C-alpha positions as CSV (number, residue, x, y, z in Angstrom):
1,M,131.5,81.3,107.2
2,D,132.3,83.8,104.4
3,Q,129.7,86.2,102.8
4,I,129.1,84.0,99.8
5,A,128.5,80.9,101.8
6,S,126.2,82.8,104.2
7,A,124.2,84.2,101.3
8,V,123.8,80.8,99.7
9,K,122.6,79.3,102.9
10,I,120.0,82.1,103.4
11,L,118.8,81.8,99.7
12,Q,118.4,78.1,100.1
13,A,116.2,78.7,103.2
14,G,114.0,81.1,101.3
15,G,115.6,84.2,102.7
16,L,116.1,87.7,101.3
17,I,119.5,89.3,100.8
18,I,120.7,92.7,99.9
19,F,123.8,92.7,97.7
20,P,125.9,95.1,95.6
21,T,125.8,95.1,91.8
22,E,127.4,97.1,89.0
23,T,124.6,99.6,89.2
24,C,123.1,99.9,92.7
25,Y,122.3,97.6,95.7
26,G,119.9,94.8,94.7
27,A,117.4,92.6,96.5
28,G,117.8,88.9,95.9
29,V,115.8,85.7,96.6
30,D,115.6,82.3,95.0
31,A,113.7,83.1,91.8
32,T,112.2,79.5,91.8
33,N,110.9,79.6,95.4
34,P,107.3,81.0,95.6
35,Q,107.5,81.8,99.3
36,A,110.8,83.6,98.8
37,V,109.3,85.7,96.0
38,N,106.3,86.6,98.1
39,K,108.6,87.8,100.8
40,L,110.5,90.0,98.3
41,L,107.2,91.4,97.0
42,A,106.1,92.2,100.6
43,Y,109.4,94.0,101.0
44,K,109.2,96.0,97.8
45,T,105.5,96.9,98.3
46,R,103.1,98.4,95.6
47,R,104.5,96.4,92.8
48,E,101.1,96.6,90.9
49,G,101.8,93.6,88.7
50,K,105.3,94.8,87.6
51,P,107.5,91.8,86.7
52,L,110.9,91.1,88.2
53,S,114.2,90.4,86.4
54,I,116.4,87.5,87.3
55,A,120.2,87.2,87.4
56,V,122.0,84.2,85.9
57,T,125.6,83.2,85.5
58,D,125.7,82.9,81.7
59,K,123.7,82.2,78.5
60,T,123.5,78.5,79.2
61,M,121.7,79.1,82.5
62,A,119.5,81.7,80.9
63,S,118.4,79.2,78.2
64,K,116.9,77.0,81.0
65,Y,114.4,79.8,81.8
66,V,113.8,81.6,78.5
67,K,113.7,80.9,74.8
68,L,116.6,82.7,73.2
69,N,116.1,83.9,69.6
70,T,118.8,85.1,67.3
71,T,118.4,88.7,68.4
72,A,118.8,87.8,72.0
73,V,121.8,85.6,71.4
74,N,123.5,88.4,69.5
75,L,122.9,90.8,72.4
76,Y,124.2,88.3,75.0
77,T,127.4,87.8,72.9
78,K,128.0,91.5,72.4
79,F,127.0,93.1,75.7
80,L,126.8,90.5,78.5
81,P,127.9,90.4,81.3
82,G,127.0,94.0,81.8
83,P,124.2,96.5,82.5
84,L,121.7,95.2,79.9
85,T,118.4,93.4,80.8
86,I,117.2,91.2,77.9
87,V,113.5,90.2,77.8
88,S,112.6,86.9,76.1
89,R,109.8,84.4,76.0
90,A,109.7,82.6,79.3
91,R,109.8,78.8,79.9
92,H,107.6,79.2,83.0
93,R,110.2,77.7,85.4
94,V,110.3,80.5,87.9
95,A,108.0,81.4,90.8
96,P,104.7,83.3,90.2
97,G,105.3,87.1,90.3
98,I,108.6,87.0,88.3
99,E,107.4,86.7,84.7
100,S,105.3,89.4,83.0
101,E,101.6,88.9,82.4
102,T,102.4,88.4,78.7
103,G,104.7,85.4,79.4
104,T,108.1,87.1,79.1
105,L,111.0,87.1,81.5
106,A,113.8,89.6,81.9
107,I,117.4,88.3,82.3
108,R,120.5,89.9,83.7
109,I,124.1,88.7,83.7
110,P,125.7,91.1,86.1
111,D,129.3,92.4,85.6
112,Y,130.1,92.2,89.3
113,P,132.5,89.5,90.6
114,L,130.7,89.1,93.9
115,V,127.4,88.5,92.2
116,H,128.9,86.1,89.7
117,K,130.5,84.0,92.6
118,L,127.1,84.0,94.4
119,L,125.2,82.8,91.4
120,K,127.8,80.1,90.6
121,S,127.7,78.8,94.2
122,F,123.9,78.9,94.5
123,G,123.4,77.3,91.1
124,K,120.0,78.8,90.4
125,P,118.8,82.3,89.4
126,I,118.1,85.0,91.9
127,T,116.0,88.1,91.5
128,A,117.8,91.1,90.2
129,T,115.6,94.0,91.2
130,S,117.0,97.1,92.8
131,A,116.8,97.1,96.6
132,N,114.6,100.2,97.0
133,V,111.0,99.8,98.0
134,S,108.6,101.0,95.3
135,Y,108.8,104.7,94.3
136,K,111.8,105.3,96.6
137,P,115.4,106.2,95.3
138,R,117.6,103.4,94.1
139,P,120.2,102.8,96.9
140,Y,123.9,103.2,96.4
141,S,124.7,102.7,100.1
142,I,123.2,100.8,103.0
143,P,122.5,104.0,105.0
144,Q,120.5,105.3,102.1
145,L,118.6,102.0,101.8
146,L,117.7,102.0,105.6
147,K,116.6,105.7,105.4
148,Y,113.9,104.8,102.9
149,T,112.6,101.5,104.4
150,S,110.4,101.0,107.4
151,K,111.3,98.8,110.4
152,T,108.7,96.3,109.1
153,Q,110.5,96.1,105.7
154,Q,113.9,95.9,107.3
155,K,112.8,92.9,109.4
156,L,112.2,91.0,106.1
157,I,115.9,91.3,105.2
158,D,118.0,88.3,106.3
159,L,121.4,89.4,105.2
160,I,123.0,92.6,103.9
161,I,126.3,92.4,102.0
162,N,127.7,95.8,102.6
163,V,130.7,96.9,100.5
164,G,130.2,100.6,101.3
165,Q,129.2,103.4,99.0
166,L,128.7,102.3,95.4
167,P,129.6,104.8,92.6
168,F,126.6,106.3,91.0
169,R,126.0,104.5,87.7
170,P,123.0,104.5,85.3
171,V,120.4,101.8,85.5
172,S,120.5,98.9,83.0
173,T,119.1,99.2,79.6
174,I,116.0,97.0,79.1
175,I,115.3,95.6,75.6
176,D,112.5,93.3,74.6
177,T,113.5,90.7,72.0
178,T,110.2,88.9,71.7
179,L,109.1,90.7,68.5
180,D,110.8,90.5,65.1
181,D,112.5,93.9,65.9
182,P,113.8,94.6,69.4
183,L,112.1,97.3,71.4
184,I,113.9,99.3,74.1
185,L,111.7,99.5,77.2
186,R,114.2,101.6,79.3
187,Q,117.3,103.4,78.2
188,G,120.2,103.0,80.6
189,K,123.9,102.9,80.5
190,I,124.2,100.8,77.3
191,T,123.0,102.8,74.2
192,L,121.7,100.6,71.4
193,S,120.9,101.6,67.9
194,H,117.5,100.2,67.3
195,S,114.4,100.5,65.2
196,R,111.3,102.0,66.6
197,C,109.4,99.8,64.2
198,V,108.3,96.4,65.3
199,I,106.5,93.6,63.5
200,T,103.7,91.7,65.2
201,N,102.8,88.3,63.7
202,S,99.3,87.9,65.2
203,P,96.5,89.8,66.9
204,Q,97.7,88.4,70.2
205,E,101.2,89.9,69.6
206,T,99.6,93.3,68.9
207,I,97.7,93.0,72.2
208,N,100.9,92.0,74.0
209,L,102.7,95.1,72.6
210,A,99.9,97.3,74.0
211,K,100.4,95.6,77.4
212,T,104.2,96.1,77.2
213,L,103.8,99.8,76.5
214,M,101.3,100.2,79.3
215,L,103.6,98.4,81.7
216,K,106.5,100.7,80.6
217,N,104.4,103.8,81.3
218,W,102.4,102.5,84.4
219,K,104.4,104.5,86.9
220,Q,104.0,107.8,84.9
221,L,100.3,107.2,84.6
222,Q,99.9,107.7,88.4
223,T,100.8,111.4,87.9
224,H,100.1,112.1,84.2
225,P,97.5,111.1,81.7
226,L,98.6,108.7,78.9
227,L,97.5,109.4,75.4
228,F,97.9,106.9,72.5
229,L,97.3,108.2,68.9
230,L,96.7,105.3,66.5
231,I,97.3,105.9,62.8
232,G,96.4,103.3,60.2
233,N,94.0,102.1,57.6
234,L,91.1,99.7,58.1
235,G,92.3,96.4,59.5
236,A,95.7,97.7,60.5
237,G,95.3,96.5,64.1
238,K,94.1,99.6,65.9
239,T,91.2,98.0,67.8
240,Q,93.4,95.0,68.7
241,F,95.9,97.4,70.3
242,A,93.0,99.1,72.2
243,K,91.9,95.6,73.4
244,G,95.5,95.1,74.7
245,I,95.1,98.3,76.8
246,G,91.8,97.0,78.2
247,K,93.3,93.7,79.1
248,F,96.3,95.3,80.9
249,L,93.9,97.5,82.8
250,Q,91.9,94.3,83.8
251,I,88.7,95.6,82.2
252,N,86.2,92.8,81.9
253,Q,83.9,94.4,79.4
254,P,84.5,93.8,75.7
255,I,86.6,96.5,74.0
256,T,85.1,97.3,70.6
257,S,85.7,100.1,68.2
258,P,83.4,103.1,69.0
259,T,82.9,104.0,65.3
260,Y,79.3,105.0,65.7
261,T,79.3,106.3,69.2
262,L,82.6,108.2,68.8
263,E,83.6,107.4,72.4
264,K,83.4,104.7,75.0
265,E,84.5,105.2,78.6
266,Y,85.5,102.3,81.0
267,G,86.5,102.4,84.6
268,F,89.4,100.3,85.7
269,N,90.9,99.0,88.9
270,R,94.3,97.4,88.5
271,H,96.1,96.4,91.7
272,K,94.1,98.9,93.8
273,I,94.8,101.8,91.3
274,S,91.5,103.2,89.9
275,G,91.2,105.3,86.8
276,K,89.5,105.8,83.4
277,F,90.1,104.3,79.9
278,L,88.7,106.6,77.2
279,H,88.5,104.9,73.7
280,L,87.7,107.2,70.8
281,D,87.2,106.7,67.1
282,T,87.5,109.9,65.1
283,W,86.7,108.5,61.7
284,R,83.4,110.3,61.5
285,I,84.7,113.6,62.8
286,Q,84.4,116.3,60.1
287,N,86.3,119.1,62.0
288,P,88.2,119.3,65.3
289,E,85.6,121.6,66.8
290,E,83.3,118.6,67.2
291,L,85.9,117.1,69.7
292,A,85.4,120.1,72.0
293,L,82.0,118.7,72.9
294,L,83.7,115.7,74.6
295,N,85.3,118.1,77.1
296,L,88.5,116.0,77.0
297,E,90.7,118.9,78.3
298,K,89.0,118.5,81.7
299,R,88.8,114.8,81.6
300,L,92.3,114.0,80.6
301,L,93.7,113.6,84.1
302,P,96.3,111.4,85.9
303,K,95.3,107.7,85.9
304,T,93.4,108.3,82.6
305,V,94.4,106.3,79.5
306,C,93.0,107.7,76.2
307,V,93.3,105.8,72.9
308,I,92.4,107.5,69.7
309,E,91.7,105.5,66.6
310,W,92.1,107.2,63.2
311,A,94.0,110.0,65.0
312,D,95.7,111.2,61.8
313,R,92.4,113.0,61.0
314,T,92.7,115.3,64.0
315,I,96.3,114.8,65.1
316,A,97.2,118.5,65.6
317,Y,94.3,118.9,68.0
318,F,95.4,115.9,70.1
319,Q,99.0,117.1,70.1
320,R,97.9,120.4,71.6
321,L,95.6,118.6,74.0
322,A,98.5,116.5,75.2
323,K,100.6,119.5,75.8
324,K,97.9,121.3,77.8
325,S,97.1,118.3,79.9
326,H,100.7,117.4,80.5
327,A,99.9,113.9,79.0
328,R,102.5,111.4,78.0
329,L,101.9,111.2,74.2
330,I,102.7,108.0,72.2
331,I,102.0,107.9,68.5
332,L,101.7,104.5,66.7
333,S,101.5,104.0,63.0
334,L,100.1,100.6,62.1
335,S,100.0,98.9,58.7
336,T,99.7,95.5,57.2
337,V,103.0,94.0,55.9
338,A,101.9,92.2,52.8
339,E,98.9,90.3,51.4
340,S,100.8,87.0,51.7
341,F,101.2,87.6,55.5
342,P,97.6,88.7,56.5
343,N,98.3,88.6,60.3
344,Q,101.5,90.6,60.3
345,R,101.4,94.2,61.3
346,R,104.2,96.8,61.1
347,I,104.0,99.2,64.0
348,T,106.1,102.3,64.4
349,V,106.2,103.8,67.9
350,S,107.1,107.5,68.4
351,R,106.6,110.3,70.9
């Protein structure tokens, strides 16, 4: 039996395969089989809610699992197959643990003949995550893969398709097409010209954008604090964005603007990672010296997320604070689009 036939048989039985791609070695299971996906998650370890991408043969197969808008279709036509991962609204036809918590799904169409043959023979999507376990290097050879996996993890693998050392290539670019303007979540081999400005059409979309940015920076949060500076007038969506942070961190308490208290602090525990969420409103601050009383320099630590509303009033102070604390700094300018579209918000993301 050849490798493709063997791999298909194992996938049909709910098994886990390691296979080469145009970037690095990947880990594949039947993306529609809950038991198979659970096996993959056990292999990867410490996923902490991070969604998985899936590989499909073409746009037609993709459309069975996601809703393709005009932006996505144009990207499929121009760049796929190739090292581009396109995020779209999901149709909820894959196993739990694949889609993001905001109801999106990431699609790959690999530019690697062996993978294309495998997908065509199998007839269903397979997961397209890299074969490394969490926080370990992406593997470009099987010896490298085995070096960074335990015996327990190796026992979960049912088949390895070994084609030798793969050339080192950048990861795929990930782009979210669910908003009116595409948002790059990870820059990889394909460089796209894109706007850092996105339009959200409802409070829920603003909340989802916050969740997306948190997921993008979740790994860095383990070693660095994360600081969001929100700039915008009354009603621009700043508190909705803060609510999205709270939802991502699985905080059960209501997230409200701390206009009169200046600051609210929440503890969070998301997938066994514990930390602090600091929510500040500096509208009533008369001078930056008042902020020193909050002792933020000592409190802005790894696993701490800090959101500042009305940050334009004291932005220089917080930029210096971010530098001293080695925080990842993200600045968002929020505004209403037009009176005729009361729920739309224009949000520019910068660092």
